[in-house]
C-alpha positions as CSV (number, residue, x, y, z in Angstrom):
1,M,-12.5,-2.7,-27.9
2,I,-14.7,-1.1,-25.2
3,R,-13.3,2.1,-23.9
4,I,-13.2,2.6,-20.1
5,K,-13.2,6.1,-18.8
6,K,-10.2,6.8,-16.7
7,T,-11.4,8.7,-13.7
8,P,-9.5,9.6,-10.5
9,L,-12.3,8.2,-8.4
10,M,-12.0,4.8,-10.1
11,Q,-8.2,4.7,-9.6
12,Y,-8.4,5.8,-5.9
13,A,-11.0,3.1,-5.3
14,L,-8.7,0.5,-6.8
15,L,-5.8,1.9,-4.8
16,Y,-7.8,1.6,-1.6
17,L,-8.6,-2.0,-2.4
18,M,-4.9,-2.6,-3.1
19,L,-4.1,-1.2,0.3
20,L,-6.6,-3.6,2.0
21,I,-5.2,-6.7,0.3
22,P,-3.9,-8.8,2.1
23,G,-2.8,-7.6,5.5
24,S,-5.7,-5.3,6.6
25,C,-7.9,-6.1,9.5
26,A,-10.9,-5.8,7.2
27,V,-9.7,-8.6,5.0
28,S,-8.2,-10.7,7.8
29,R,-11.1,-10.5,10.3
30,Y,-14.2,-9.3,8.5
31,L,-14.5,-9.8,4.7
32,N,-14.7,-13.2,3.0
33,A,-11.1,-13.2,1.6
34,T,-11.8,-16.1,-0.9
35,V,-14.7,-14.2,-2.5
36,L,-12.7,-11.0,-2.6
37,Y,-9.7,-12.6,-4.3
38,G,-12.0,-14.4,-6.7
39,V,-13.7,-11.1,-7.6
40,V,-10.3,-9.4,-8.3
41,V,-9.2,-12.2,-10.6
42,M,-12.6,-12.3,-12.4
43,L,-12.4,-8.5,-12.8
44,Y,-9.0,-8.8,-14.4
45,L,-10.1,-11.5,-16.8
46,L,-13.1,-9.3,-17.8
47,L,-10.9,-6.3,-18.4
48,M,-8.5,-8.3,-20.5
49,I,-11.4,-9.4,-22.7
50,I,-13.0,-6.0,-23.2
51,N,-10.0,-3.7,-23.3
52,S,-6.6,-4.2,-24.9
53,G,-5.1,-1.7,-22.4
54,Y,-5.1,-4.5,-19.8
55,R,-3.3,-7.1,-21.7
56,N,0.2,-6.6,-20.4
57,I,2.2,-9.9,-20.9
58,Y,3.9,-9.8,-17.5
59,I,0.9,-10.5,-15.3
60,P,-0.4,-13.5,-17.4
61,I,3.0,-15.1,-17.4
62,F,3.4,-14.5,-13.6
63,V,-0.1,-15.8,-12.8
64,S,0.4,-18.8,-15.1
65,L,3.6,-19.6,-13.2
66,L,1.8,-19.5,-9.9
67,A,-1.0,-21.7,-11.4
68,V,1.5,-24.3,-12.6
69,A,3.3,-24.3,-9.3
70,T,0.0,-24.8,-7.4
71,I,-1.1,-27.6,-9.7
72,V,2.3,-29.5,-9.5
73,I,2.7,-29.2,-5.7
74,R,-1.0,-30.1,-5.1
75,A,-0.6,-33.2,-7.3
76,K,2.6,-34.1,-5.6
77,T,1.7,-33.5,-1.9
78,G,-1.8,-32.1,-1.7
79,G,-0.5,-29.3,0.5
80,V,-1.3,-26.3,-1.7
81,G,-4.9,-25.3,-2.6
82,P,-6.9,-23.0,-4.8
83,L,-7.1,-20.3,-2.1
84,S,-3.3,-20.0,-2.0
85,F,-3.3,-19.4,-5.7
86,L,-6.2,-16.9,-5.7
87,E,-4.5,-15.1,-2.8
88,N,-1.1,-14.8,-4.5
89,A,-2.7,-13.9,-7.9
90,A,-5.0,-11.3,-6.5
91,M,-2.1,-9.4,-4.8
92,L,-0.4,-9.1,-8.2
93,I,-3.5,-8.4,-10.2
94,I,-4.9,-5.6,-8.0
95,V,-1.6,-3.7,-8.3
96,Y,-1.7,-4.1,-12.1
97,I,-5.3,-3.0,-12.5
98,A,-4.8,0.0,-10.2
99,A,-1.7,1.1,-12.2
100,A,-3.1,0.3,-15.7
101,V,-6.2,2.6,-15.2
102,D,-3.9,5.6,-15.4
103,K,-0.2,4.9,-15.5
104,K,0.9,8.5,-15.5
105,A,-1.1,9.4,-12.3
106,F,-0.7,6.1,-10.5
107,L,2.4,6.8,-8.4
108,L,1.3,10.2,-7.3
109,R,-2.2,9.0,-6.4
110,Y,-0.6,6.1,-4.6
111,I,1.4,8.5,-2.5
112,R,-1.6,10.7,-1.8
113,I,-4.0,8.0,-0.7
114,V,-1.3,6.5,1.6
115,C,-0.5,10.0,3.1
116,V,-4.2,10.6,3.7
117,F,-4.6,7.4,5.7
118,A,-1.2,8.0,7.4
119,V,-2.5,11.4,8.7
120,I,-5.7,9.6,9.9
121,S,-3.7,6.9,11.6
122,I,-1.5,9.5,13.4
123,V,-4.5,11.3,14.7
124,F,-6.2,8.1,16.0
125,W,-2.9,6.8,17.4
126,S,-2.2,10.1,19.2
127,I,-5.7,10.3,20.7
128,F,-5.7,6.7,21.9
129,C,-2.2,6.9,23.4
130,I,-3.2,10.1,25.3
131,F,-6.7,9.1,26.2
132,P,-6.9,5.3,26.1
133,S,-10.4,5.3,27.7
134,L,-11.8,6.8,24.5
135,V,-11.3,3.4,22.7
136,S,-14.3,1.9,24.4
137,A,-16.4,5.0,23.3
138,W,-15.3,4.7,19.7
139,P,-18.3,3.4,17.7
140,A,-16.4,1.0,15.4
141,T,-16.6,-2.7,14.7
142,S,-14.9,-4.8,17.3
143,F,-13.3,-8.2,16.5
144,W,-11.2,-10.9,18.0
145,T,-7.5,-10.9,17.2
146,Q,-5.8,-13.6,19.2
147,D,-5.6,-15.5,22.5
148,L,-2.5,-15.3,24.7
149,G,-1.9,-18.4,26.8
150,T,-3.9,-21.6,26.9
151,G,-7.0,-23.0,28.6
152,Q,-8.5,-21.1,31.5
153,W,-5.4,-18.9,31.7
154,A,-5.7,-17.6,28.2
155,T,-6.2,-13.9,27.6
156,T,-8.4,-12.9,24.7
157,L,-7.3,-9.8,22.8
158,H,-9.5,-7.7,20.5
159,G,-9.2,-5.0,17.9
160,K,-11.5,-2.2,16.9
161,G,-12.0,-0.4,13.6
162,L,-11.6,-1.7,10.1
163,W,-11.8,0.8,7.3
164,L,-9.9,3.9,8.5
165,Y,-7.9,2.8,11.5
166,S,-7.5,-0.3,13.6
167,Y,-6.8,-0.2,17.3
168,L,-5.3,-3.4,18.5
169,E,-5.0,-4.3,22.1
170,I,-1.8,-6.3,21.5
171,H,-0.2,-3.2,19.9
172,A,-2.0,-0.5,21.9
173,T,0.8,2.0,21.7
174,R,1.9,1.3,18.1
175,N,0.4,2.8,14.9
176,C,-0.8,-0.1,12.8
177,G,-2.9,1.9,10.4
178,F,-5.8,-0.4,9.4
179,Y,-3.5,-3.4,9.3
180,T,-3.0,-6.4,11.6
181,E,0.4,-5.3,12.8
182,P,2.9,-2.5,12.4
183,G,5.2,-4.7,10.3
184,V,2.6,-4.9,7.5
185,Y,1.9,-1.1,7.6
186,Q,5.6,-0.3,7.3
187,I,5.8,-2.1,3.9
188,V,3.3,0.4,2.5
189,L,5.0,3.4,4.1
190,N,8.5,2.4,3.0
191,S,7.2,1.7,-0.5
192,V,6.0,5.3,-0.7
193,L,9.2,6.6,0.8
194,F,11.1,4.7,-2.0
195,V,9.1,6.4,-4.6
196,L,9.5,9.9,-3.0
197,L,13.3,9.4,-2.7
198,F,14.2,7.7,-5.9
199,W,11.4,8.1,-8.4
200,R,10.6,11.7,-8.0
201,R,11.0,12.3,-11.7
202,E,8.0,10.0,-12.3
203,L,5.8,12.3,-10.1
204,N,4.0,15.4,-11.3
205,I,4.1,17.2,-7.9
206,R,3.0,20.8,-8.1
207,S,5.4,22.3,-5.5
208,E,8.3,21.7,-3.2
209,R,6.0,22.3,-0.2
210,E,3.7,19.4,-1.3
211,Y,6.7,17.1,-1.8
212,W,8.1,17.8,1.6
213,L,4.7,17.4,3.2
214,Y,4.5,13.9,1.9
215,V,8.1,13.1,3.1
216,V,7.4,14.4,6.6
217,I,4.1,12.5,6.8
218,I,5.6,9.2,5.7
219,I,8.7,9.4,8.0
220,T,6.6,10.5,11.0
221,T,4.1,7.6,10.4
222,L,7.0,5.2,10.1
223,I,8.4,6.3,13.5
224,T,5.0,5.9,15.2
225,C,4.7,2.3,13.7
226,Q,7.6,1.3,16.0
227,S,8.5,-1.5,13.6
228,T,12.1,-2.6,13.8
229,T,11.9,-4.0,10.2
230,G,10.4,-0.7,9.1
231,Y,13.2,1.3,10.7
232,I,15.9,-0.9,9.1
233,S,14.4,-0.5,5.6
234,M,14.0,3.2,6.1
235,L,17.6,3.6,7.3
236,V,19.0,1.6,4.4
237,M,17.0,3.7,1.9
238,L,18.1,7.0,3.4
239,I,21.8,5.9,3.4
240,I,21.5,4.8,-0.3
241,F,19.8,8.1,-1.1
242,F,22.6,10.2,0.6
243,I,25.5,8.3,-1.1
244,S,23.9,8.3,-4.5
245,N,25.1,10.7,-7.2
246,S,24.0,14.3,-6.6
247,D,25.4,16.3,-9.5
248,K,22.2,18.2,-9.9
249,K,21.8,21.2,-7.6
250,A,18.1,20.5,-7.0
251,L,19.0,17.0,-5.7
252,R,21.7,18.3,-3.5
253,T,19.2,20.7,-2.0
254,V,16.8,17.9,-1.3
255,K,19.6,16.0,0.4
256,W,20.4,18.9,2.7
257,K,16.8,19.3,3.7
258,L,16.3,15.6,4.3
259,A,19.6,15.5,6.3
260,F,18.2,18.2,8.5
261,L,14.9,16.3,9.0
262,V,16.7,13.1,9.8
263,A,19.0,14.9,12.3
264,L,16.0,16.4,14.0
265,V,14.3,13.0,14.3
266,L,17.5,11.4,15.7
267,A,17.9,14.2,18.2
268,I,14.3,13.6,19.5
269,V,15.0,9.8,19.6
270,V,18.2,10.3,21.6
271,I,16.6,12.7,24.0
272,D,13.8,10.2,24.5
273,F,16.3,7.5,25.3
274,L,18.2,9.7,27.8
275,L,15.0,10.7,29.6
276,R,13.1,7.3,29.6
277,G,15.9,4.7,29.3
278,R,14.4,1.2,28.9
279,S,11.0,2.6,28.2
280,S,12.2,4.7,25.3
281,L,11.5,4.0,21.6
282,L,15.2,3.4,20.8
283,Y,15.6,0.8,23.5
284,S,12.3,-1.1,23.2
285,Q,12.1,-1.2,19.4
286,V,15.7,-1.4,18.4
287,L,18.3,-2.2,21.0
288,N,16.3,-4.7,22.9
289,K,15.0,-6.5,19.8
290,L,18.3,-6.7,18.0
291,F,20.8,-7.0,20.9
292,G,18.7,-8.1,23.8
293,G,19.4,-4.8,25.4
294,N,23.2,-5.5,25.5
295,V,24.8,-3.8,22.5
296,G,28.2,-5.0,23.5
297,G,27.0,-8.6,23.5
298,G,26.4,-8.8,19.8
299,L,23.2,-9.8,17.9
300,N,20.6,-11.4,20.2
301,L,17.1,-12.0,19.0
302,A,16.0,-14.0,22.1
303,D,13.8,-11.2,23.4
304,S,12.2,-10.3,20.1
305,T,9.8,-11.7,17.5
306,G,12.9,-12.1,15.3
307,Q,13.6,-15.5,17.0
308,Y,10.4,-16.9,15.7
309,R,11.2,-15.8,12.2
310,M,14.6,-17.4,12.3
311,I,13.0,-20.6,13.5
312,T,10.8,-20.5,10.4
313,V,13.9,-20.0,8.2
314,M,15.5,-23.0,10.0
315,A,12.4,-25.1,9.4
316,S,12.4,-24.1,5.7
317,L,16.0,-25.3,5.4
318,K,15.2,-28.6,7.0
319,A,12.2,-29.0,4.6
320,L,14.4,-28.3,1.6
321,S,16.9,-30.9,2.8
322,I,14.1,-33.4,2.9
323,D,12.6,-32.6,-0.5
324,P,14.0,-29.6,-2.5
325,Y,11.1,-29.8,-5.0
326,G,8.4,-28.7,-2.6
327,I,6.5,-30.3,0.2
328,G,3.3,-28.1,0.4
329,F,2.0,-26.1,3.3
330,D,0.7,-29.0,5.5
331,A,4.0,-30.8,5.6
332,F,5.9,-27.6,6.1
333,Y,3.7,-26.4,9.0
334,A,4.3,-29.8,10.7
335,I,8.0,-29.4,10.4
336,R,7.8,-25.8,11.6
337,D,5.7,-26.7,14.6
338,S,8.2,-29.4,15.6
339,F,10.7,-26.6,16.0
340,D,8.3,-24.2,17.8
341,P,4.5,-23.8,17.4
342,A,5.0,-20.0,17.9
343,A,7.2,-19.7,14.8
344,V,5.8,-17.3,12.2
345,A,6.4,-15.3,9.0
346,A,9.6,-15.5,6.9
347,S,7.6,-15.9,3.7
348,I,10.6,-15.7,1.5
349,A,11.9,-18.9,3.1
350,T,8.5,-20.5,3.5
351,Y,7.7,-20.3,-0.2
352,A,11.0,-22.0,-1.0
353,A,10.0,-25.0,1.2
354,V,6.4,-25.1,0.1
355,Y,6.8,-24.7,-3.7
356,G,10.4,-26.1,-4.0
357,I,13.6,-24.5,-5.1
358,I,12.8,-24.5,-8.8
359,F,9.5,-22.8,-8.6
360,W,10.8,-20.5,-5.9
361,L,13.7,-19.4,-8.2
362,A,11.3,-18.8,-11.1
363,I,9.1,-16.6,-8.9
364,I,12.0,-14.6,-7.6
365,I,13.2,-14.1,-11.2
366,M,9.8,-12.9,-12.2
367,I,9.8,-10.4,-9.4
368,L,13.3,-9.1,-10.1
369,Y,13.3,-9.2,-13.9
370,P,11.6,-5.8,-14.6
371,V,13.6,-4.1,-11.9
372,L,16.9,-5.5,-13.1
373,K,16.1,-4.8,-16.8
374,Y,14.5,-1.4,-16.6
375,E,15.9,0.3,-13.5
376,H,19.5,1.1,-14.5
377,R,20.6,2.7,-11.2
378,K,22.3,-0.1,-9.3
379,L,21.9,1.5,-5.9
380,L,18.1,1.6,-6.5
381,I,18.1,-2.1,-7.3
382,I,20.0,-2.8,-4.1
383,A,17.5,-0.6,-2.2
384,F,14.6,-2.6,-3.6
385,C,16.2,-6.0,-3.1
386,F,17.0,-5.2,0.5
387,M,13.5,-3.9,1.2
388,F,12.0,-6.9,-0.4
389,V,14.2,-9.4,1.5
390,N,13.9,-7.5,4.8
391,S,10.1,-7.4,4.6
392,T,9.4,-10.9,3.4
393,T,11.8,-12.3,6.0
394,S,9.6,-10.6,8.6
395,E,6.1,-11.1,7.3
396,T,3.7,-13.8,6.1
397,Y,3.2,-13.0,2.3
398,L,5.7,-12.8,-0.5
399,F,3.6,-10.6,-2.9
400,Y,2.6,-7.7,-0.7
401,P,1.2,-5.0,-3.1
402,G,3.5,-2.4,-1.5
403,L,6.5,-4.4,-2.8
404,M,4.9,-5.5,-6.1
405,V,4.3,-1.9,-7.0
406,F,7.9,-1.6,-8.3
407,P,8.2,-4.6,-10.7
408,I,4.6,-4.2,-12.0
409,Y,4.9,-0.5,-12.6
410,L,8.2,-1.0,-14.5
411,S,6.6,-3.8,-16.5
412,L,3.9,-1.4,-17.7
413,H,6.6,1.0,-19.0
414,M,8.4,-2.0,-20.5
415,K,5.3,-2.9,-22.5
416,N,4.6,0.6,-23.6
417,F,8.2,1.2,-24.7
418,A,8.4,-2.1,-26.6
419,F,5.1,-1.4,-28.4
420,S,6.1,2.1,-29.3
421,H,9.5,0.9,-30.5
422,F,7.9,-1.9,-32.5
423,R,5.4,0.5,-34.0
424,G,8.1,3.0,-34.8
425,S,10.2,0.3,-36.5
426,I,7.2,-0.7,-38.7
427,T,6.6,3.0,-39.6
428,R,10.2,3.5,-40.5
429,N,10.3,0.3,-42.6
430,I,7.2,1.3,-44.5
431,S,8.6,4.8,-45.2
432,E,11.9,3.4,-46.4
433,R,10.1,1.0,-48.7
434,E,8.0,3.8,-50.1
435,N,11.0,5.9,-50.7
436,F,12.8,3.1,-52.4
437,V,9.8,2.4,-54.7
438,A,9.5,6.1,-55.5
439,K,13.3,6.3,-56.4
440,T,13.0,3.2,-58.6
441,V,10.0,4.7,-60.5
442,R,11.9,8.0,-61.1
443,V,15.0,6.1,-62.4
444,S,12.8,4.0,-64.8
445,E,11.1,7.1,-66.1
446,V,14.5,8.6,-66.9
């Protein structure tokens, strides 16, 4: 076995790559994604060969499942290609490699790198909101994002910045980090918030001040994202945190401090709503998107992007009614476009239509298995499941690294525990056998 030195720099580099895949502007608009995903998969295979520390059984089984699903659906319909497999596999593998380099330090370093880029994003977002003219003077890479309208009436929108922060004309007043939209960024931020709230015992944080600094940075960044999906996930996690068992005095103290922080944020949001009305954050990103601005009228997604996600869900249900065993991407996109060409996202439903209900159920089981088996707090399981469904209903990919952190991290502990337990059992059996032999010899001597 070749030993690989576990350095913080190596793990931070892998964590940065993990953050870039798949929803960053760098990957979507600049890098050759196929080559990048291929390199990640090849790196994993190389590490498996040269070092036994990278041979966790969970990832090979999961990747094999994706390979079989790809081969079967491609043979059946031709609608799933190698790029889809590489993309899905790379999202799982990059999380595993980043975690396996140093399991004990992984979560804390994950929090730290996300918080560093969160601070950077807040600074850039604030400057460009206050001084929008400075965007043109920013010496960063410019790129096309999308066209609004058709033909001669189309408006071409651009973005700027790839590696630290991305300014997007379509989201000029929203903090997207270096991602293609705020909805992708919120997945990473809520992932870190989950760890801070529920897995604090896994973190070796030096002081209370450091812990609260991370919490404030993440919540502040989530607010500046202005993602309705992100707000919903954050709210559900906070509610679950507050209603969870708080017998320990330290945890009760954390709850009181967090309650004060949440109350302060809510006060600011309400004051903003009272002063600016329809231009406020509460109205534009919550009330208008969920209720069409009329709270008394019930749920109404007509004025929000939620309507296009619901159309994708309806298209998926129609595809499943035609062929429950998978129709591939090409046939599914044709059905979805027949509903509305503007329909997007809802990956959790899209994957069911594309790969079929059998493979879809197998994939969901693989995602949930480590969480259900090794996370014994039911409220945390509910929190993860809600965050997963909420995010994958709103976004394009099913295996976002920010979501896969949880099952893959737990699978690493599962492997270590099983190995240690197995090794301990062997040691005990050998000792018992030796004792039995020694007693037998003494008896025969007598």
